[in-house]
VODRENZA-69178 format. One record per residue (C-alpha): x, y, z. Coordinates in steps of 0.02 Angstrom, whole numbers, padded with zeros to 5 digits, always signed. Layout:
XYZ;...
END
This chain:
+04114-00871+00258;+03987-00815+00125;+03995-00631+00055;+03866-00515+00131;+03777-00492-00039;+03762-00674-00063;+03701-00712+00114;+03559-00583+00080;+03514-00656-00076;+03506-00830-00004;+03398-00761+00136;+03290-00664+00029;+03254-00817-00076;+03216-00921+00079;+03101-00796+00143;+03010-00806-00035;+02996-00978-00049;+02927-00984+00141;+02721-00980+00135;+02606-00919+00258;+02486-01038+00309;+02336-01025+00416;+02263-01175+00487;+02075-01185+00542;+02011-01326+00640;+01916-01349+00809;+02015-01514+00843;+02194-01483+00924;+02249-01653+00860;+02207-01608+00668;+02298-01436+00690;+02454-01503+00760;+02454-01645+00620;+02425-01520+00488;+02548-01415+00559;+02694-01543+00574;+02668-01568+00387;+02667-01395+00331;+02811-01351+00452;+02904-01489+00368;+02885-01422+00208;+02970-01255+00274;+02829-01136+00276;+02755-01033+00437;+02604-01069+00523;+02463-00994+00609;+02318-01083+00697;+02137-01035+00733;+02005-01134+00816;+01863-01073+00711;+01784-00969+00577;+01789-00818+00697;+01953-00836+00757;+02006-00864+00572;+01939-00711+00508;+02030-00608+00646;+02176-00690+00587;+02140-00651+00393;+02104-00465+00441;+02272-00463+00545;+02390-00528+00422;+02427-00589+00245;+02422-00774+00212;+02462-00867+00053;+02352-01014+00088;+02214-01072+00208;+02182-01256+00271;+02015-01266+00344;+01892-01375+00417;+01714-01378+00351;+01623-01400+00505;+01663-01301+00672;+01576-01198+00804;+01536-01013+00794;+01579-01009+00607;+01598-01152+00477;+01717-01182+00329;+01595-01091+00210;+01614-00936+00318;+01801-00966+00298;+01779-00976+00114;+01698-00811+00099;+01803-00721+00220;+01975-00781+00117;+01884-00736-00050;+01859-00557+00002;+01932-00435-00137;+02073-00375-00022;+02130-00552+00026;+02089-00682-00116;+02185-00824-00015;+02159-01000-00092;+02079-01108+00031;+02093-01308+00040;+01959-01389+00138;+01958-01524+00279;+01814-01628+00307;+01750-01776+00417;+01581-01769+00313;+01520-01931+00227;+01438-01837+00105;+01502-01803-00067;+01381-01673-00091;+01468-01557+00052;+01643-01564-00032;+01553-01529-00209;+01471-01383-00125;+01637-01325-00051;+01713-01314-00233;+01557-01219-00289;+01599-01104-00164;+01779-01082-00214;+01875-01210-00118;+02037-01251-00206;+02034-01424-00158;+01971-01536-00014;+02040-01682+00092;+01920-01806+00177;+01983-01855+00362;+02087-01952+00397;+02188-01905+00241;+02359-01983+00189;+02504-01858+00247;+02573-01866+00050;+02409-01812-00005;+02412-01659+00114;+02577-01612+00035;+02538-01624-00128;+02366-01528-00110;+02464-01390-00012;+02614-01383-00147;+02486-01370-00296;+02376-01238-00213;+02521-01145-00167;+02600-01143-00334;+02445-01099-00411;+02409-00944-00287;+02586-00865-00296;+02606-00818-00489;+02799-00847-00567;+02902-00986-00639;+02845-01102-00502;+02662-01094-00541;+02701-01115-00718;+02807-01266-00697;+02663-01347-00592;+02552-01303-00740;+02681-01375-00867;+02693-01534-00762;+02528-01560-00768;+02494-01575-00566;+02355-01459-00568;+02187-01550-00527;+02043-01461-00610;+01926-01454-00458;+01820-01346-00548;+01744-01476-00664;+01624-01516-00522;+01577-01337-00501;+01386-01314-00569;+01218-01369-00532;+01157-01455-00686;+01061-01601-00692;+01205-01697-00788;+01304-01648-00647;+01208-01701-00509;+01184-01863-00591;+01383-01898-00592;+01374-01855-00409;+01235-01951-00343;+01321-02122-00437;+01479-02066-00342;+01388-02054-00179;+01325-02234-00200;+01488-02315-00267;+01623-02233-00172;+01605-02333-00012;+01619-02489-00104;+01782-02580-00186;+01698-02594-00351;+01805-02554-00499;+01753-02403-00581;+01765-02340-00762;+01762-02154-00793;+01718-02116-00980;+01700-01929-01056;+01807-01804-01151;+01972-01740-01103;+01955-01588-00979;+01788-01660-00906;+01860-01698-00734;+01891-01881-00737;+02029-01881-00597;+01919-01768-00496;+01786-01890-00493;+01927-02032-00448;+01979-01927-00307;+01811-01906-00228;+01787-02108-00266;+01944-02113-00154;+01909-01980-00025;+01748-02053+00011;+01796-02227+00025;+01863-02324+00178;+02030-02302+00090;+02031-02129+00128;+02191-02133+00249;+02289-02234+00111;+02363-02174-00041;+02291-02101-00198;+02405-02137-00346;+02375-02078-00514;+02458-02139-00688;+02436-02071-00857;+02447-02236-00958;+02468-02137-01112;+02618-02054-01042;+02740-02192-01000;+02854-02256-01130;+02802-02426-01184;+02959-02528-01132;+02933-02457-00955;+02733-02471-00918;+02769-02641-00847;+02903-02575-00713;+02802-02424-00687;+02642-02531-00643;+02716-02672-00561;+02882-02624-00508;+03059-02697-00530;+03201-02786-00464;+03389-02716-00458;+03474-02755-00601;+03315-02814-00702;+03354-02716-00849;+03482-02590-00911;+03464-02428-00795;+03379-02531-00658;+03501-02484-00531;+03392-02487-00387;+03238-02599-00351;+03061-02507-00366;+02903-02540-00284;+02795-02491-00434;+02612-02398-00429;+02517-02541-00380;+02616-02576-00215;+02630-02384-00193;+02444-02403-00189;+02422-02546-00095;+02280-02513+00034;+02226-02361-00066;+02169-02319-00243;+02255-02326-00416;+02180-02207-00545;+02240-02260-00721;+02203-02131-00834;+02198-02152-01027;+02187-02327-01004;+02160-02367-01181;+02344-02328-01210;+02393-02471-01118;+02482-02604-01244;+02401-02768-01280;+02519-02870-01186;+02509-02760-01029;+02322-02771-01039;+02326-02969-01006;+02439-02925-00864;+02322-02789-00793;+02183-02924-00814;+02273-03041-00709;+02302-02925-00562;+02117-02873-00561;+02057-03043-00558;+02201-03122-00434;+02257-02972-00339;+02439-03019-00359;+02564-02945-00451;+02754-02990-00505;+02894-02859-00514;+02991-02857-00665;+03150-02972-00651;+03078-03068-00499;+02977-03232-00501;+02896-03205-00331;+02718-03139-00329;+02658-03012-00206;+02479-02988-00143;+02418-02812-00164;+02238-02736-00097;+02228-02591-00216;+02062-02529-00294;+02067-02486-00481;+01987-02331-00553;+02005-02320-00736;+01980-02189-00861;+01966-02155-01044;+01914-02030-01177;+01908-02150-01312;+01766-02256-01348;+01829-02430-01275;+01684-02531-01347;+01738-02471-01526;+01922-02508-01488;+01875-02686-01429;+01783-02722-01600;+01944-02650-01695;+02053-02771-01592;+02132-02649-01498;+02074-02676-01319;+02042-02833-01239;+01855-02872-01225;+01899-02953-01060;+01976-02827-00987;+01840-02701-01041;+01722-02803-00942;+01825-02816-00790;+01849-02633-00787;+01660-02589-00831;+01591-02645-00667;+01526-02456-00636;+01545-02345-00782;+01521-02167-00756;+01506-02052-00912;+01560-01868-00871;+01460-01746-00971;+01552-01627-01103;+01540-01446-01048;+01437-01405-01202;+01298-01529-01109;+01287-01411-00956;+01295-01232-01026;+01206-01186-00868;+01371-01226-00763;+01478-01104-00873;+01424-00943-00774;+01473-01032-00614;+01644-01098-00677;+01678-00928-00756;+01657-00847-00586;+01762-00986-00506;+01894-00963-00622;+01882-00768-00619;+01907-00758-00429;+02057-00885-00458;+02143-00784-00588;+02104-00606-00510;+02187-00690-00347;+02339-00736-00443;+02368-00579-00532;+02305-00467-00385;+02156-00382-00509;+01966-00364-00506;+01916-00406-00684;+01736-00450-00716;+01640-00527-00855;+01499-00423-00942;+01339-00508-00964;+01345-00517-01147;+01516-00598-01147;+01431-00728-01022;+01301-00764-01145;+01433-00791-01292;+01540-00910-01169;+01370-01015-01140;+01339-01026-01333;+01505-01103-01370;+01549-01282-01404;+01702-01302-01284;+01797-01442-01370;+01930-01417-01237;+01796-01443-01090;+01822-01361-00938;+02010-01351-00947;+01984-01243-01107;+01881-01128-01016;+02000-01105-00870;+02136-01070-00985;+02034-00939-01085;+01979-00846-00917;+02159-00841-00867;+02223-00778-01039;+02075-00635-01035;+02112-00578-00854;+02295-00561-00910;+02258-00471-01057;+02112-00362-00990;+02157-00180-00973;+01982-00110-00921;+01927-00239-00786;+01773-00278-00888;+01790-00427-01011;+01683-00382-01152;+01628-00483-01307;+01749-00387-01411;+01885-00474-01289;+01839-00644-01339;+01937-00732-01474;+01869-00746-01640;+01841-00940-01639;+01710-00893-01498;+01613-00769-01613;+01483-00815-01717;+01334-00721-01800;+01216-00800-01663;+01334-00775-01504;+01355-00588-01566;+01161-00576-01578;+01130-00663-01430;+01276-00555-01332;+01192-00398-01400;+01001-00450-01351;+01090-00486-01163;+01169-00328-01145;+00995-00244-01188;+00908-00355-01063;+00817-00254-00915;+00880-00272-00752;+00714-00342-00683;+00707-00491-00808;+00689-00544-00981;+00550-00614-01081;+00630-00787-01151;+00500-00838-01283;+00496-00663-01358;+00685-00642-01353;+00701-00819-01430;+00580-00776-01562;+00672-00614-01600;+00839-00690-01621;+00766-00817-01729;+00688-00693-01854;+00856-00597-01857;+00957-00769-01894;+00822-00816-02031;+00830-00640-02123;+01017-00652-02114;+01016-00818-02194;+00905-00770-02337;+01010-00616-02370;+01161-00723-02382;+01059-00838-02491;+00996-00694-02601;+00829-00750-02541;+00839-00935-02606;+00750-01036-02478;+00824-01193-02511;+00997-01123-02492;+00932-01026-02330;+00878-01181-02263;+01049-01258-02282;+01132-01125-02204;+01011-01135-02057;+01016-01321-02039;+00825-01328-02071;+00726-01425-02198;+00645-01300-02337;+00467-01352-02268;+00500-01296-02093;+00590-01139-02152;+00445-01087-02266;+00337-01126-02097;+00440-00986-01999;+00451-00863-02150;+00263-00872-02142;+00253-00844-01948;+00366-00701-01970;+00286-00611-02119;+00459-00626-02204;+00444-00602-02395;+00551-00711-02496;+00581-00754-02661;+00619-00936-02713;
END
């Protein structure tokens, strides 16, 4: 018999591991399906039939996660999102939707949804999304382990309303319902996996598996086995047969991230699979037919790699059926404020804080180049919330690498801006004059050197000095 203290510890650990999940859907069959998955994971479930019912449940008790339908009578999923994000609740929400519009899911993410699933969804995908949402929503070692393992999905990469982002969503809308191979291009942290999941979610394959593989994270000797599977005893350590990722994603979508890292020998075999839709597991002679849609991604210039002989041209053309280039965050600076608010809400929820961002700090963040893109912004916001002691993040709280004379000046102007608006042309002119004066002082009045500091031609600088009425030496 267990000692009483040990029993109490085990019981406490079990209760800590059990999450409280609110399921909101007007369809009893959907609620029952989600309930089975959540309870099988060992969590406690409460049901609500719509947004009104959900609001009462949220007022009546604390929940670790809400799984909510988007379209419901009386009050919809957006009402659930607003309620769950109230300061006294701050509960993560996973949205379920039967909508055929990509824009609906993007709007749900803009409104603060942690993730989304399109009906009918695969049970394994529901389980994965719930695990990740719970880990992110409950601070501690488990959440840290999820971040270390890279299982977080940067859904907020599609938060914003810039023209560049709308262009991506428009292409996804047109191609999602087809079986066309898609090649996602863009810097690391721009949200390529998010787009891959959108392509799967709005395809006829949505009820089947979405399988993601990072080609650069697999040891060279195991790539073929990982993708195509192997027979028992095919090589040392192959104690059991393995299906491989193509078979796991049969009928669904296979996302091949960092495709440029695939060894040249494997590129030939991948090309054959894309052409003939057959695979041969390692150690087997019998081929197997697969019906798997491939979405590939790379943060490298594949055309340049083709010229260098590091990537096969025939594979590039086979993958490049529908290319989608994701914009870097510096190319959509207008999306930085909504992204910051999204990440602030998430970090505040995890840390039980109510930290805000000053207008001056927001301006400074918009002027930064963000080489790490959305992922870098998310990590910075979380760090700033954790370290903040005043509940307001100011310019002085930002890392030194984000601080430049231009950002400091722009932030100062923003902090002095009237509440009823700002005269943008006059403000920009003021910033320009101050920066020119600083450059002239740094160059001891030498126009040629000052122009170099400002990235201008000497003639352009002379014209600006004349218009500003600034006296300067040669």
